[in-house]
C-alpha positions as CSV (number, residue, x, y, z in Angstrom):
1,M,63.9,-9.4,-1.0
2,T,65.0,-11.0,-4.2
3,L,66.4,-9.0,-7.0
4,V,65.9,-10.4,-10.5
5,L,68.0,-9.0,-13.3
6,C,66.6,-9.3,-16.7
7,S,69.0,-9.0,-19.6
8,C,67.5,-9.1,-23.1
9,S,69.1,-11.0,-25.8
10,K,70.9,-9.4,-28.7
11,Q,68.0,-10.4,-31.0
12,Q,65.5,-8.7,-28.7
13,K,67.6,-5.6,-28.4
14,A,67.8,-5.3,-32.2
15,E,64.1,-5.8,-32.6
16,S,63.4,-3.2,-29.9
17,V,65.6,-0.6,-31.7
18,I,64.0,-1.3,-35.0
19,N,60.5,-1.2,-33.5
20,D,61.3,2.2,-32.0
21,F,62.6,3.4,-35.4
22,L,59.5,2.2,-37.2
23,E,57.2,3.8,-34.7
24,A,59.0,7.1,-35.2
25,N,59.4,6.9,-39.0
26,L,56.6,4.9,-40.6
27,Q,53.8,6.9,-42.1
28,A,51.3,4.2,-40.9
29,S,50.5,3.7,-37.3
30,D,48.8,0.3,-37.6
31,Y,51.2,-2.4,-38.8
32,T,52.7,-5.7,-37.8
33,V,56.4,-6.7,-38.1
34,S,58.4,-10.0,-38.1
35,F,62.1,-10.4,-37.9
36,S,64.8,-12.8,-39.2
37,D,67.7,-13.7,-37.0
38,I,70.4,-11.0,-36.7
39,D,73.8,-11.4,-38.3
40,S,76.8,-9.2,-38.9
41,T,78.5,-7.9,-42.1
42,R,81.6,-5.9,-43.0
43,Y,80.5,-5.8,-46.7
44,V,78.5,-2.6,-46.5
45,S,80.6,0.4,-47.5
46,D,79.9,4.1,-46.7
47,S,78.8,4.6,-50.3
48,I,76.3,1.8,-50.1
49,V,74.9,3.3,-46.9
50,N,74.6,6.7,-48.7
51,I,72.7,5.0,-51.6
52,M,70.3,3.2,-49.1
53,R,69.6,6.5,-47.3
54,A,68.9,8.2,-50.7
55,E,66.6,5.4,-51.7
56,A,64.8,5.6,-48.4
57,L,63.9,9.2,-49.1
58,K,61.9,7.9,-52.1
59,N,60.0,5.3,-50.0
60,K,56.5,6.6,-49.4
61,M,56.0,4.2,-46.4
62,F,58.5,6.3,-44.4
63,K,58.4,9.9,-43.2
64,K,60.9,12.4,-44.4
65,G,63.8,13.6,-42.3
66,I,64.8,10.3,-40.8
67,K,67.7,10.6,-38.4
68,Y,70.3,7.8,-38.6
69,A,73.4,6.8,-36.6
70,G,76.9,7.4,-37.9
71,K,78.6,4.9,-40.2
72,S,80.8,2.1,-39.1
73,K,83.1,-0.6,-40.4
74,Q,80.7,-3.4,-39.3
75,Y,77.0,-3.6,-39.0
76,I,74.4,-5.9,-37.5
77,Y,71.5,-6.6,-39.8
78,T,68.1,-8.3,-39.9
79,R,65.4,-8.7,-42.4
80,V,62.1,-7.2,-41.4
81,T,58.7,-8.0,-42.9
82,I,56.2,-5.1,-42.5
83,C,52.5,-5.7,-43.0
84,I,50.3,-2.6,-43.4
85,D,46.6,-3.4,-44.3
86,N,46.9,-6.1,-47.0
87,D,50.4,-4.9,-48.2
88,T,53.5,-6.8,-47.1
89,T,57.0,-5.5,-47.7
90,S,60.4,-6.8,-46.7
91,H,63.3,-4.5,-45.7
92,T,66.8,-5.1,-44.4
93,F,67.8,-2.9,-41.5
94,Y,71.5,-2.2,-40.6
95,L,72.3,-1.3,-37.0
96,T,75.4,0.0,-35.2
97,P,77.6,-2.8,-33.8
98,D,76.2,-2.1,-30.3
99,M,72.7,-2.3,-31.8
100,N,71.7,1.0,-30.3
101,Q,70.7,2.8,-33.5
102,V,69.7,2.2,-37.1
103,V,72.3,3.2,-39.7
104,S,70.3,2.6,-42.8
105,F,67.7,0.2,-44.4
106,K,66.8,-1.0,-47.8
107,A,63.7,-2.4,-49.5
108,N,64.3,-6.0,-50.6
């Protein structure tokens, strides 16, 4: 018997976490997404995270009551293009350093 271990890349992990987040929090159920390459940043402060979360409350694409991960000193981010019907929007998503949860996002 041969055991094959499959380890997904960091990019795939980030995309999977964001896909799960979108599935749980987008108002629409029929959409497509594309991702930019992931990168890291230390230039997002707690106050910026709070502003992004407050702005997300106003975004009608998303459900209310989104649950986010706690804040960190560093984030992994990627730009995500979301297509719903004929409407295309771009957002930047910020993830925990271990890429297990979304911390915040903003419309670009």
